[in-house]
N, CA and C atoms of all chains as a GROMACS GRO file, in nm:
protein
  618
    1MET      N    1   9.852   6.829   8.732
    1MET     CA    2   9.910   6.877   8.605
    1MET      C    3  10.003   6.765   8.549
    2THR      N    4   9.980   6.732   8.423
    2THR     CA    5  10.068   6.635   8.357
    2THR      C    6  10.190   6.704   8.298
    3PRO      N    7  10.299   6.630   8.275
    3PRO     CA    8  10.420   6.698   8.224
    3PRO      C    9  10.397   6.773   8.091
    4SER      N   10  10.297   6.729   8.011
    4SER     CA   11  10.278   6.791   7.878
    4SER      C   12  10.206   6.928   7.891
    5GLU      N   13  10.140   6.958   8.005
    5GLU     CA   14  10.073   7.087   8.017
    5GLU      C   15  10.169   7.200   8.034
    6PRO      N   16  10.144   7.312   7.962
    6PRO     CA   17  10.229   7.428   7.982
    6PRO      C   18  10.210   7.486   8.122
    7VAL      N   19  10.316   7.549   8.173
    7VAL     CA   20  10.301   7.620   8.300
    7VAL      C   21  10.239   7.755   8.274
    8LEU      N   22  10.116   7.772   8.318
    8LEU     CA   23  10.048   7.901   8.298
    8LEU      C   24  10.100   8.005   8.395
    9PRO      N   25  10.100   8.132   8.348
    9PRO     CA   26  10.134   8.235   8.445
    9PRO      C   27  10.029   8.237   8.554
   10ASP      N   28  10.068   8.267   8.675
   10ASP     CA   29   9.979   8.265   8.790
   10ASP      C   30   9.899   8.393   8.793
   11GLU      N   31   9.785   8.395   8.726
   11GLU     CA   32   9.706   8.517   8.710
   11GLU      C   33   9.652   8.566   8.843
   12GLN      N   34   9.616   8.470   8.929
   12GLN     CA   35   9.565   8.510   9.063
   12GLN      C   36   9.671   8.585   9.142
   13LEU      N   37   9.791   8.530   9.140
   13LEU     CA   38   9.902   8.597   9.214
   13LEU      C   39   9.933   8.733   9.152
   14ALA      N   40   9.935   8.736   9.020
   14ALA     CA   41   9.961   8.866   8.949
   14ALA      C   42   9.857   8.971   8.987
   15SER      N   43   9.730   8.928   8.998
   15SER     CA   44   9.624   9.024   9.036
   15SER      C   45   9.642   9.073   9.178
   16TYR      N   46   9.673   8.984   9.271
   16TYR     CA   47   9.702   9.028   9.410
   16TYR      C   48   9.814   9.128   9.406
   17ARG      N   49   9.922   9.096   9.333
   17ARG     CA   50  10.040   9.184   9.335
   17ARG      C   51  10.012   9.319   9.277
   18ALA      N   52   9.930   9.328   9.176
   18ALA     CA   53   9.893   9.455   9.117
   18ALA      C   54   9.822   9.543   9.222
   19SER      N   55   9.732   9.480   9.302
   19SER     CA   56   9.666   9.557   9.408
   19SER      C   57   9.762   9.600   9.515
   20ILE      N   58   9.855   9.516   9.551
   20ILE     CA   59   9.956   9.550   9.650
   20ILE      C   60  10.043   9.668   9.599
   21ASP      N   61  10.076   9.664   9.472
   21ASP     CA   62  10.155   9.771   9.413
   21ASP      C   63  10.079   9.905   9.414
   22ASN      N   64   9.950   9.899   9.388
   22ASN     CA   65   9.868  10.023   9.398
   22ASN      C   66   9.864  10.078   9.536
   23ILE      N   67   9.846   9.990   9.634
   23ILE     CA   68   9.842  10.035   9.772
   23ILE      C   69   9.979  10.092   9.815
   24ASP      N   70  10.086  10.025   9.772
   24ASP     CA   71  10.222  10.074   9.809
   24ASP      C   72  10.249  10.216   9.751
   25ALA      N   73  10.202  10.237   9.629
   25ALA     CA   74  10.218  10.372   9.572
   25ALA      C   75  10.146  10.475   9.658
   26ALA      N   76  10.022  10.442   9.698
   26ALA     CA   77   9.946  10.530   9.785
   26ALA      C   78  10.018  10.553   9.917
   27LEU      N   79  10.070  10.446   9.977
   27LEU     CA   80  10.145  10.459  10.103
   27LEU      C   81  10.264  10.550  10.089
   28VAL      N   82  10.342  10.537   9.980
   28VAL     CA   83  10.460  10.621   9.961
   28VAL      C   84  10.420  10.768   9.951
   29HIS      N   85  10.312  10.790   9.876
   29HIS     CA   86  10.269  10.933   9.860
   29HIS      C   87  10.213  10.989   9.990
   30LEU      N   88  10.141  10.908  10.066
   30LEU     CA   89  10.097  10.957  10.200
   30LEU      C   90  10.213  10.984  10.292
   31LEU      N   91  10.311  10.894  10.292
   31LEU     CA   92  10.423  10.914  10.378
   31LEU      C   93  10.506  11.037  10.338
   32ALA      N   94  10.515  11.063  10.206
   32ALA     CA   95  10.584  11.186  10.159
   32ALA      C   96  10.512  11.308  10.216
   33GLU      N   97  10.381  11.307  10.209
   33GLU     CA   98  10.302  11.420  10.261
   33GLU      C   99  10.318  11.431  10.411
   34ARG      N  100  10.315  11.319  10.477
   34ARG     CA  101  10.333  11.319  10.627
   34ARG      C  102  10.466  11.382  10.667
   35PHE      N  103  10.574  11.344  10.593
   35PHE     CA  104  10.707  11.401  10.629
   35PHE      C  105  10.717  11.546  10.593
   36LYS      N  106  10.645  11.593  10.490
   36LYS     CA  107  10.640  11.736  10.459
   36LYS      C  108  10.585  11.810  10.585
   37ILE      N  109  10.478  11.754  10.639
   37ILE     CA  110  10.415  11.822  10.756
   37ILE      C  111  10.508  11.811  10.879
   38THR      N  112  10.569  11.698  10.898
   38THR     CA  113  10.652  11.687  11.020
   38THR      C  114  10.782  11.767  11.004
   39GLN      N  115  10.826  11.792  10.880
   39GLN     CA  116  10.940  11.886  10.864
   39GLN      C  117  10.901  12.025  10.907
   40ALA      N  118  10.774  12.063  10.871
   40ALA     CA  119  10.726  12.196  10.916
   40ALA      C  120  10.715  12.200  11.067
   41VAL      N  121  10.668  12.086  11.127
   41VAL     CA  122  10.658  12.082  11.271
   41VAL      C  123  10.800  12.099  11.332
   42GLY      N  124  10.898  12.033  11.273
   42GLY     CA  125  11.037  12.040  11.322
   42GLY      C  126  11.088  12.186  11.323
   43HIS      N  127  11.065  12.255  11.212
   43HIS     CA  128  11.106  12.398  11.207
   43HIS      C  129  11.030  12.480  11.311
   44HIS      N  130  10.903  12.453  11.322
   44HIS     CA  131  10.818  12.529  11.420
   44HIS      C  132  10.872  12.505  11.560
   45LYS      N  133  10.894  12.375  11.592
   45LYS     CA  134  10.941  12.340  11.727
   45LYS      C  135  11.079  12.406  11.756
   46ALA      N  136  11.170  12.401  11.654
   46ALA     CA  137  11.300  12.463  11.672
   46ALA      C  138  11.289  12.613  11.696
   47ALA      N  139  11.194  12.677  11.621
   47ALA     CA  140  11.177  12.822  11.630
   47ALA      C  141  11.131  12.865  11.767
   48ILE      N  142  11.040  12.783  11.828
   48ILE     CA  143  10.985  12.826  11.958
   48ILE      C  144  11.051  12.751  12.074
   49GLY      N  145  11.150  12.666  12.042
   49GLY     CA  146  11.226  12.604  12.148
   49GLY      C  147  11.161  12.479  12.212
   50LEU      N  148  11.071  12.414  12.137
   50LEU     CA  149  11.014  12.289  12.188
   50LEU      C  150  11.110  12.171  12.159
   51PRO      N  151  11.112  12.068  12.246
   51PRO     CA  152  11.198  11.957  12.220
   51PRO      C  153  11.150  11.871  12.102
   52PRO      N  154  11.237  11.798  12.035
   52PRO     CA  155  11.200  11.720  11.913
   52PRO      C  156  11.090  11.618  11.942
   53SER      N  157  11.095  11.553  12.060
   53SER     CA  158  10.995  11.448  12.089
   53SER      C  159  10.895  11.497  12.195
   54ASP      N  160  10.778  11.439  12.191
   54ASP     CA  161  10.671  11.478  12.284
   54ASP      C  162  10.601  11.349  12.327
   55PRO      N  163  10.650  11.288  12.437
   55PRO     CA  164  10.599  11.155  12.479
   55PRO      C  165  10.448  11.154  12.503
   56ALA      N  166  10.388  11.265  12.555
   56ALA     CA  167  10.245  11.265  12.581
   56ALA      C  168  10.168  11.258  12.445
   57ARG      N  169  10.213  11.332  12.348
   57ARG     CA  170  10.153  11.331  12.216
   57ARG      C  171  10.163  11.191  12.155
   58GLU      N  172  10.284  11.130  12.170
   58GLU     CA  173  10.301  10.994  12.115
   58GLU      C  174  10.211  10.892  12.179
   59GLN      N  175  10.189  10.904  12.308
   59GLN     CA  176  10.094  10.814  12.378
   59GLN      C  177   9.951  10.832  12.320
   60ASP      N  178   9.914  10.959  12.300
   60ASP     CA  179   9.778  10.982  12.241
   60ASP      C  180   9.767  10.919  12.102
   61GLN      N  181   9.875  10.938  12.022
   61GLN     CA  182   9.874  10.881  11.886
   61GLN      C  183   9.866  10.728  11.888
   62ILE      N  184   9.939  10.666  11.979
   62ILE     CA  185   9.939  10.518  11.987
   62ILE      C  186   9.798  10.472  12.025
   63ALA      N  187   9.738  10.534  12.125
   63ALA     CA  188   9.604  10.488  12.172
   63ALA      C  189   9.501  10.505  12.060
   64ARG      N  190   9.511  10.615  11.985
   64ARG     CA  191   9.410  10.638  11.881
   64ARG      C  192   9.432  10.542  11.764
   65LEU      N  193   9.559  10.518  11.726
   65LEU     CA  194   9.582  10.433  11.615
   65LEU      C  195   9.556  10.286  11.645
   66ARG      N  196   9.583  10.246  11.770
   66ARG     CA  197   9.547  10.106  11.810
   66ARG      C  198   9.399  10.087  11.796
   67SER      N  199   9.319  10.188  11.838
   67SER     CA  200   9.175  10.177  11.830
   67SER      C  201   9.127  10.172  11.681
   68LEU      N  202   9.185  10.258  11.600
   68LEU     CA  203   9.152  10.259  11.456
   68LEU      C  204   9.192  10.123  11.394
   69ALA      N  205   9.304  10.070  11.436
   69ALA     CA  206   9.350   9.942  11.379
   69ALA      C  207   9.252   9.832  11.409
   70VAL      N  208   9.204   9.826  11.533
   70VAL     CA  209   9.105   9.723  11.567
   70VAL      C  210   8.983   9.732  11.477
   71GLU      N  211   8.934   9.857  11.463
   71GLU     CA  212   8.818   9.875  11.375
   71GLU      C  213   8.843   9.830  11.229
   72ALA      N  214   8.965   9.852  11.185
   72ALA     CA  215   9.003   9.820  11.045
   72ALA      C  216   9.051   9.678  11.025
   73GLY      N  217   9.058   9.602  11.135
   73GLY     CA  218   9.101   9.461  11.122
   73GLY      C  219   9.253   9.445  11.112
   74LEU      N  220   9.327   9.544  11.162
   74LEU     CA  221   9.475   9.539  11.159
   74LEU      C  222   9.526   9.512  11.300
   75ASP      N  223   9.633   9.433  11.308
   75ASP     CA  224   9.693   9.401  11.439
   75ASP      C  225   9.734   9.528  11.512
   76PRO      N  226   9.675   9.556  11.632
   76PRO     CA  227   9.712   9.682  11.700
   76PRO      C  228   9.857   9.683  11.746
   77ALA      N  229   9.913   9.567  11.782
   77ALA     CA  230  10.054   9.565  11.821
   77ALA      C  231  10.144   9.603  11.706
   78PHE      N  232  10.111   9.547  11.585
   78PHE     CA  233  10.191   9.585  11.466
   78PHE      C  234  10.173   9.734  11.439
   79THR      N  235  10.054   9.786  11.455
   79THR     CA  236  10.027   9.927  11.426
   79THR      C  237  10.110  10.017  11.521
   80GLU      N  238  10.121   9.977  11.642
   80GLU     CA  239  10.201  10.054  11.738
   80GLU      C  240  10.351  10.052  11.697
   81THR      N  241  10.397   9.933  11.657
   81THR     CA  242  10.537   9.925  11.610
   81THR      C  243  10.558  10.008  11.484
   82PHE      N  244  10.460  10.008  11.396
   82PHE     CA  245  10.464  10.088  11.275
   82PHE      C  246  10.473  10.236  11.309
   83LEU      N  247  10.389  10.286  11.401
   83LEU     CA  248  10.395  10.426  11.437
   83LEU      C  249  10.529  10.457  11.500
   84ARG      N  250  10.580  10.373  11.583
   84ARG     CA  251  10.709  10.392  11.645
   84ARG      C  252  10.818  10.409  11.540
   85PHE      N  253  10.811  10.322  11.439
   85PHE     CA  254  10.907  10.323  11.328
   85PHE      C  255  10.902  10.462  11.258
   86ILE      N  256  10.786  10.512  11.230
   86ILE     CA  257  10.770  10.641  11.162
   86ILE      C  258  10.818  10.755  11.256
   87VAL      N  259  10.772  10.749  11.381
   87VAL     CA  260  10.801  10.860  11.473
   87VAL      C  261  10.952  10.866  11.502
   88ASP      N  262  11.016  10.752  11.510
   88ASP     CA  263  11.163  10.754  11.528
   88ASP      C  264  11.236  10.830  11.416
   89GLU      N  265  11.186  10.807  11.292
   89GLU     CA  266  11.242  10.878  11.177
   89GLU      C  267  11.215  11.029  11.186
   90VAL      N  268  11.092  11.061  11.232
   90VAL     CA  269  11.054  11.204  11.245
   90VAL      C  270  11.143  11.270  11.348
   91ILE      N  271  11.162  11.204  11.462
   91ILE     CA  272  11.245  11.266  11.569
   91ILE      C  273  11.388  11.286  11.521
   92ARG      N  274  11.436  11.189  11.445
   92ARG     CA  275  11.572  11.205  11.386
   92ARG      C  276  11.579  11.331  11.298
   93HIS      N  277  11.473  11.354  11.216
   93HIS     CA  278  11.468  11.475  11.135
   93HIS      C  279  11.463  11.602  11.225
   94HIS      N  280  11.380  11.595  11.327
   94HIS     CA  281  11.367  11.714  11.415
   94HIS      C  282  11.496  11.747  11.484
   95GLN      N  283  11.569  11.646  11.522
   95GLN     CA  284  11.699  11.667  11.586
   95GLN      C  285  11.793  11.732  11.488
   96LEU      N  286  11.794  11.688  11.361
   96LEU     CA  287  11.880  11.751  11.259
   96LEU      C  288  11.846  11.897  11.241
   97ILE      N  289  11.714  11.924  11.238
   97ILE     CA  290  11.670  12.067  11.225
   97ILE      C  291  11.718  12.147  11.343
   98ALA      N  292  11.698  12.092  11.463
   98ALA     CA  293  11.733  12.170  11.588
   98ALA      C  294  11.878  12.196  11.596
   99GLU      N  295  11.958  12.105  11.535
   99GLU     CA  296  12.104  12.122  11.541
   99GLU      C  297  12.163  12.220  11.435
  100GLN      N  298  12.072  12.257  11.338
  100GLN     CA  299  12.122  12.350  11.234
  100GLN      C  300  12.152  12.484  11.295
  101PRO      N  301  12.260  12.549  11.253
  101PRO     CA  302  12.289  12.683  11.306
  101PRO      C  303  12.178  12.780  11.254
  102SER      N  304  12.140  12.874  11.341
  102SER     CA  305  12.040  12.972  11.300
  102SER      C  306  12.097  13.059  11.188
  103PRO      N  307  12.007  13.101  11.092
  103PRO     CA  308  12.056  13.181  10.981
  103PRO      C  309  12.094  13.323  11.028
  104MET      N  310  10.738  13.794  12.444
  104MET     CA  311  10.619  13.778  12.533
  104MET      C  312  10.654  13.827  12.670
  105THR      N  313  10.568  13.911  12.722
  105THR     CA  314  10.589  13.961  12.860
  105THR      C  315  10.523  13.866  12.956
  106PRO      N  316  10.567  13.867  13.083
  106PRO     CA  317  10.512  13.772  13.181
  106PRO      C  318  10.356  13.786  13.195
  107SER      N  319  10.299  13.901  13.166
  107SER     CA  320  10.157  13.920  13.185
  107SER      C  321  10.073  13.860  13.074
  108GLU      N  322  10.140  13.826  12.961
  108GLU     CA  323  10.062  13.774  12.848
  108GLU      C  324  10.022  13.629  12.877
  109PRO      N  325   9.896  13.592  12.846
  109PRO     CA  326   9.859  13.451  12.869
  109PRO      C  327   9.929  13.363  12.767
  110VAL      N  328   9.955  13.237  12.806
  110VAL     CA  329  10.013  13.142  12.711
  110VAL      C  330   9.903  13.092  12.622
  111LEU      N  331   9.907  13.129  12.494
  111LEU     CA  332   9.804  13.086  12.398
  111LEU      C  333   9.827  12.938  12.360
  112PRO      N  334   9.719  12.863  12.330
  112PRO     CA  335   9.740  12.732  12.276
  112PRO      C  336   9.813  12.749  12.140
  113ASP      N  337   9.897  12.654  12.107
  113ASP     CA  338   9.975  12.660  11.984
  113ASP      C  339   9.886  12.614  11.867
  114GLU      N  340   9.820  12.707  11.807
  114GLU     CA  341   9.724  12.670  11.700
  114GLU      C  342   9.792  12.616  11.577
  115GLN      N  343   9.914  12.667  11.551
  115GLN     CA  344   9.988  12.618  11.432
  115GLN      C  345  10.023  12.469  11.453
  116LEU      N  346  10.075  12.438  11.574
  116LEU     CA  347  10.114  12.302  11.602
  116LEU      C  348   9.986  12.210  11.598
  117ALA      N  349   9.877  12.257  11.654
  117ALA     CA  350   9.752  12.182  11.657
  117ALA      C  351   9.705  12.155  11.514
  118SER      N  352   9.722  12.249  11.427
  118SER     CA  353   9.680  12.233  11.289
  118SER      C  354   9.763  12.123  11.216
  119TYR      N  355   9.896  12.134  11.237
  119TYR     CA  356   9.984  12.031  11.180
  119TYR      C  357   9.947  11.893  11.233
  120ARG      N  358   9.920  11.884  11.363
  120ARG     CA  359   9.891  11.755  11.420
  120ARG      C  360   9.757  11.698  11.370
  121ALA      N  361   9.663  11.786  11.347
  121ALA     CA  362   9.534  11.737  11.290
  121ALA      C  363   9.556  11.678  11.152
  122SER      N  364   9.642  11.740  11.073
  122SER     CA  365   9.674  11.682  10.938
  122SER      C  366   9.746  11.548  10.952
  123ILE      N  367   9.842  11.543  11.043
  123ILE     CA  368   9.916  11.417  11.068
  123ILE      C  369   9.816  11.305  11.111
  124ASP      N  370   9.725  11.337  11.195
  124ASP     CA  371   9.625  11.239  11.241
  124ASP      C  372   9.539  11.190  11.129
  125ASN      N  373   9.503  11.280  11.036
  125ASN     CA  374   9.423  11.237  10.920
  125ASN      C  375   9.504  11.141  10.834
  126ILE      N  376   9.630  11.177  10.808
  126ILE     CA  377   9.718  11.090  10.725
  126ILE      C  378   9.734  10.957  10.792
  127ASP      N  379   9.756  10.959  10.925
  127ASP     CA  380   9.775  10.828  10.995
  127ASP      C  381   9.656  10.740  10.986
  128ALA      N  382   9.536  10.799  10.997
  128ALA     CA  383   9.415  10.715  10.981
  128ALA      C  384   9.409  10.655  10.842
  129ALA      N  385   9.448  10.733  10.741
  129ALA     CA  386   9.451  10.678  10.602
  129ALA      C  387   9.557  10.567  10.592
  130LEU      N  388   9.672  10.584  10.652
  130LEU     CA  389   9.778  10.483  10.651
  130LEU      C  390   9.732  10.354  10.715
  131VAL      N  391   9.666  10.364  10.827
  131VAL     CA  392   9.617  10.245  10.903
  131VAL      C  393   9.520  10.170  10.812
  132HIS      N  394   9.426  10.243  10.747
  132HIS     CA  395   9.328  10.174  10.668
  132HIS      C  396   9.389  10.111  10.541
  133LEU      N  397   9.487  10.179  10.483
  133LEU     CA  398   9.555  10.120  10.369
  133LEU      C  399   9.635   9.996  10.410
  134LEU      N  400   9.702  10.004  10.524
  134LEU     CA  401   9.777   9.887  10.572
  134LEU      C  402   9.683   9.771  10.600
  135ALA      N  403   9.564   9.798  10.657
  135ALA     CA  404   9.470   9.693  10.685
  135ALA      C  405   9.431   9.624  10.553
  136GLU      N  406   9.406   9.704  10.448
  136GLU     CA  407   9.370   9.647  10.318
  136GLU      C  408   9.487   9.571  10.259
  137ARG      N  409   9.608   9.622  10.271
  137ARG     CA  410   9.725   9.552  10.218
  137ARG      C  411   9.742   9.417  10.285
  138PHE      N  412   9.722   9.410  10.417
  138PHE     CA  413   9.737   9.280  10.488
  138PHE      C  414   9.621   9.183  10.452
  139LYS      N  415   9.503   9.238  10.420
  139LYS     CA  416   9.395   9.149  10.371
  139LYS      C  417   9.444   9.077  10.244
  140ILE      N  418   9.503   9.154  10.156
  140ILE     CA  419   9.550   9.099  10.027
  140ILE      C  420   9.666   9.004  10.051
  141THR      N  421   9.762   9.041  10.135
  141THR     CA  422   9.878   8.952  10.155
  141THR      C  423   9.838   8.825  10.230
  142GLN      N  424   9.729   8.833  10.314
  142GLN     CA  425   9.680   8.708  10.371
  142GLN      C  426   9.627   8.613  10.261
  143ALA      N  427   9.556   8.671  10.164
  143ALA     CA  428   9.507   8.589  10.054
  143ALA      C  429   9.626   8.532   9.972
  144VAL      N  430   9.730   8.614   9.956
  144VAL     CA  431   9.851   8.565   9.885
  144VAL      C  432   9.910   8.449   9.966
  145GLY      N  433   9.914   8.460  10.101
  145GLY     CA  434   9.968   8.357  10.187
  145GLY      C  435   9.895   8.223  10.167
  146HIS      N  436   9.761   8.233  10.164
  146HIS     CA  437   9.683   8.109  10.147
  146HIS      C  438   9.703   8.052  10.007
  147HIS      N  439   9.713   8.140   9.910
  147HIS     CA  440   9.732   8.096   9.770
  147HIS      C  441   9.868   8.029   9.759
  148LYS      N  442   9.970   8.089   9.814
  148LYS     CA  443  10.107   8.032   9.806
  148LYS      C  444  10.111   7.897   9.877
  149ALA      N  445  10.045   7.888   9.996
  149ALA     CA  446  10.046   7.762  10.069
  149ALA      C  447   9.976   7.654   9.990
  150ALA      N  448   9.864   7.692   9.922
  150ALA     CA  449   9.786   7.593   9.847
  150ALA      C  450   9.862   7.537   9.727
  151ILE      N  451   9.947   7.624   9.663
  151ILE     CA  452  10.016   7.574   9.544
  151ILE      C  453  10.164   7.544   9.572
  152GLY      N  454  10.203   7.560   9.705
  152GLY     CA  455  10.333   7.516   9.742
  152GLY      C  456  10.449   7.614   9.712
  153LEU      N  457  10.416   7.740   9.699
  153LEU     CA  458  10.516   7.844   9.680
  153LEU      C  459  10.576   7.886   9.815
  154PRO      N  460  10.706   7.919   9.823
  154PRO     CA  461  10.763   7.959   9.951
  154PRO      C  462  10.709   8.095   9.995
  155PRO      N  463  10.709   8.124  10.129
  155PRO     CA  464  10.657   8.248  10.180
  155PRO      C  465  10.720   8.372  10.122
  156SER      N  466  10.854   8.368  10.099
  156SER     CA  467  10.919   8.490  10.048
  156SER      C  468  10.961   8.468   9.905
  157ASP      N  469  10.978   8.582   9.833
  157ASP     CA  470  11.010   8.577   9.689
  157ASP      C  471  11.108   8.694   9.667
  158PRO      N  472  11.242   8.664   9.683
  158PRO     CA  473  11.340   8.772   9.672
  158PRO      C  474  11.338   8.849   9.544
  159ALA      N  475  11.306   8.786   9.430
  159ALA     CA  476  11.306   8.858   9.304
  159ALA      C  477  11.193   8.960   9.302
  160ARG      N  478  11.075   8.918   9.348
  160ARG     CA  479  10.961   9.012   9.360
  160ARG      C  480  10.996   9.129   9.456
  161GLU      N  481  11.060   9.097   9.569
  161GLU     CA  482  11.098   9.203   9.664
  161GLU      C  483  11.194   9.302   9.601
  162GLN      N  484  11.285   9.253   9.520
  162GLN     CA  485  11.382   9.345   9.454
  162GLN      C  486  11.308   9.436   9.359
  163ASP      N  487  11.208   9.383   9.287
  163ASP     CA  488  11.128   9.463   9.198
  163ASP      C  489  11.052   9.571   9.274
  164GLN      N  490  10.994   9.529   9.388
  164GLN     CA  491  10.918   9.626   9.469
  164GLN      C  492  11.007   9.739   9.521
  165ILE      N  493  11.126   9.699   9.567
  165ILE     CA  494  11.217   9.802   9.621
  165ILE      C  495  11.253   9.904   9.513
  166ALA      N  496  11.292   9.852   9.394
  166ALA     CA  497  11.331   9.942   9.286
  166ALA      C  498  11.217  10.039   9.248
  167ARG      N  499  11.096   9.984   9.238
  167ARG     CA  500  10.982  10.063   9.200
  167ARG      C  501  10.952  10.171   9.308
  168LEU      N  502  10.950  10.125   9.433
  168LEU     CA  503  10.915  10.223   9.540
  168LEU      C  504  11.020  10.327   9.562
  169ARG      N  505  11.148  10.291   9.543
  169ARG     CA  506  11.251  10.389   9.554
  169ARG      C  507  11.235  10.501   9.445
  170SER      N  508  11.199  10.455   9.327
  170SER     CA  509  11.175  10.552   9.218
  170SER      C  510  11.054  10.639   9.250
  171LEU      N  511  10.943  10.579   9.300
  171LEU     CA  512  10.826  10.655   9.332
  171LEU      C  513  10.856  10.755   9.443
  172ALA      N  514  10.940  10.708   9.541
  172ALA     CA  515  10.979  10.794   9.655
  172ALA      C  516  11.050  10.919   9.606
  173VAL      N  517  11.143  10.903   9.517
  173VAL     CA  518  11.219  11.020   9.466
  173VAL      C  519  11.123  11.118   9.399
  174GLU      N  520  11.029  11.068   9.319
  174GLU     CA  521  10.931  11.157   9.254
  174GLU      C  522  10.848  11.231   9.358
  175ALA      N  523  10.815  11.163   9.471
  175ALA     CA  524  10.729  11.220   9.572
  175ALA      C  525  10.802  11.303   9.678
  176GLY      N  526  10.935  11.307   9.667
  176GLY     CA  527  11.011  11.384   9.764
  176GLY      C  528  11.034  11.313   9.895
  177LEU      N  529  11.032  11.178   9.891
  177LEU     CA  530  11.052  11.098  10.012
  177LEU      C  531  11.190  11.034  10.004
  178ASP      N  532  11.257  11.020  10.118
  178ASP     CA  533  11.391  10.958  10.120
  178ASP      C  534  11.382  10.813  10.069
  179PRO      N  535  11.451  10.781   9.958
  179PRO     CA  536  11.443  10.640   9.905
  179PRO      C  537  11.498  10.535  10.003
  180ALA      N  538  11.602  10.573  10.077
  180ALA     CA  539  11.658  10.476  10.172
  180ALA      C  540  11.555  10.445  10.283
  181PHE      N  541  11.487  10.548  10.331
  181PHE     CA  542  11.380  10.527  10.430
  181PHE      C  543  11.269  10.442  10.370
  182THR      N  544  11.234  10.468  10.245
  182THR     CA  545  11.129  10.393  10.179
  182THR      C  546  11.162  10.246  10.172
  183GLU      N  547  11.287  10.218  10.139
  183GLU     CA  548  11.327  10.076  10.131
  183GLU      C  549  11.319  10.010  10.268
  184THR      N  550  11.361  10.083  10.371
  184THR     CA  551  11.352  10.027  10.509
  184THR      C  552  11.210  10.005  10.547
  185PHE      N  553  11.123  10.096  10.506
  185PHE     CA  554  10.977  10.088  10.533
  185PHE      C  555  10.920   9.962  10.466
  186LEU      N  556  10.955   9.944  10.337
  186LEU     CA  557  10.901   9.824  10.267
  186LEU      C  558  10.953   9.698  10.334
  187ARG      N  559  11.080   9.696  10.371
  187ARG     CA  560  11.137   9.580  10.439
  187ARG      C  561  11.058   9.549  10.570
  188PHE      N  562  11.027   9.658  10.644
  188PHE     CA  563  10.952   9.644  10.768
  188PHE      C  564  10.814   9.577  10.743
  189ILE      N  565  10.747   9.619  10.636
  189ILE     CA  566  10.614   9.564  10.606
  189ILE      C  567  10.630   9.420  10.555
  190VAL      N  568  10.726   9.399  10.464
  190VAL     CA  569  10.740   9.265  10.403
  190VAL      C  570  10.783   9.162  10.507
  191ASP      N  571  10.866   9.202  10.604
  191ASP     CA  572  10.903   9.107  10.712
  191ASP      C  573  10.779   9.062  10.788
  192GLU      N  574  10.682   9.151  10.813
  192GLU     CA  575  10.559   9.113  10.884
  192GLU      C  576  10.474   9.022  10.794
  193VAL      N  577  10.472   9.051  10.662
  193VAL     CA  578  10.397   8.968  10.570
  193VAL      C  579  10.455   8.827  10.567
  194ILE      N  580  10.589   8.818  10.558
  194ILE     CA  581  10.652   8.685  10.554
  194ILE      C  582  10.621   8.603  10.677
  195ARG      N  583  10.623   8.676  10.792
  195ARG     CA  584  10.588   8.610  10.919
  195ARG      C  585  10.445   8.554  10.914
  196HIS      N  586  10.353   8.631  10.854
  196HIS     CA  587  10.214   8.579  10.837
  196HIS      C  588  10.209   8.459  10.746
  197HIS      N  589  10.283   8.468  10.636
  197HIS     CA  590  10.284   8.359  10.538
  197HIS      C  591  10.339   8.229  10.600
  198GLN      N  592  10.441   8.246  10.683
  198GLN     CA  593  10.499   8.127  10.748
  198GLN      C  594  10.398   8.065  10.841
  199LEU      N  595  10.321   8.149  10.915
  199LEU     CA  596  10.217   8.098  11.005
  199LEU      C  597  10.112   8.021  10.924
  200ILE      N  598  10.072   8.077  10.808
  200ILE     CA  599   9.974   8.011  10.724
  200ILE      C  600  10.026   7.881  10.671
  201ALA      N  601  10.151   7.878  10.627
  201ALA     CA  602  10.212   7.756  10.568
  201ALA      C  603  10.228   7.646  10.676
  202GLU      N  604  10.240   7.687  10.804
  202GLU     CA  605  10.262   7.588  10.911
  202GLU      C  606  10.126   7.530  10.961
  203GLN      N  607  10.014   7.595  10.922
  203GLN     CA  608   9.883   7.544  10.968
  203GLN      C  609   9.858   7.410  10.909
  204PRO      N  610   9.804   7.312  10.990
  204PRO     CA  611   9.769   7.180  10.931
  204PRO      C  612   9.659   7.197  10.830
  205SER      N  613   9.666   7.119  10.721
  205SER     CA  614   9.564   7.124  10.618
  205SER      C  615   9.430   7.079  10.681
  206PRO      N  616   9.316   7.137  10.638
  206PRO     CA  617   9.189   7.096  10.697
  206PRO      C  618   9.148   6.955  10.652
   0.00000   0.00000   0.00000
């Protein structure tokens, strides 16, 4: 590029970013739906006296998602860390629900 | 429940978990697609000499996703932490790409 050429907007980068923004909107909406369900799970567990976390269930989830990740071309170690990140937030919610005084 | 009643499988919990598993499969596939795009961004940035991270872009993403989260009923603070978690992994990938010797 010579100094006299105008700097063009980076259309390639803008196109990539538009796709990332679409995917992120989908991720946010899926996460919102997932937390709606886990809130219901939290109330259900509190009602019947189950503990907030379930290590055996979490091991099953990790194994399944690692396998799905490999099929989808996603790093399975990252996927496990991702699930841990979500589940930690869920357990925090379940603990808050379990600590609420009964009506 | 009297001692003579059999312990029934928890169908309500199983139903919630089946929905969570479906959502998690969708999340894994969306994340795989998102990383395919950010890998392309990484190569594009390395080719034209842009740095791996772009704080102004990240601020725009945070503001947009916090707003989407509120509409969707998701905790905006959690959403920001979630985006940070994903973007940190992306920047790590971009740094690896930028450090690769040119062919």
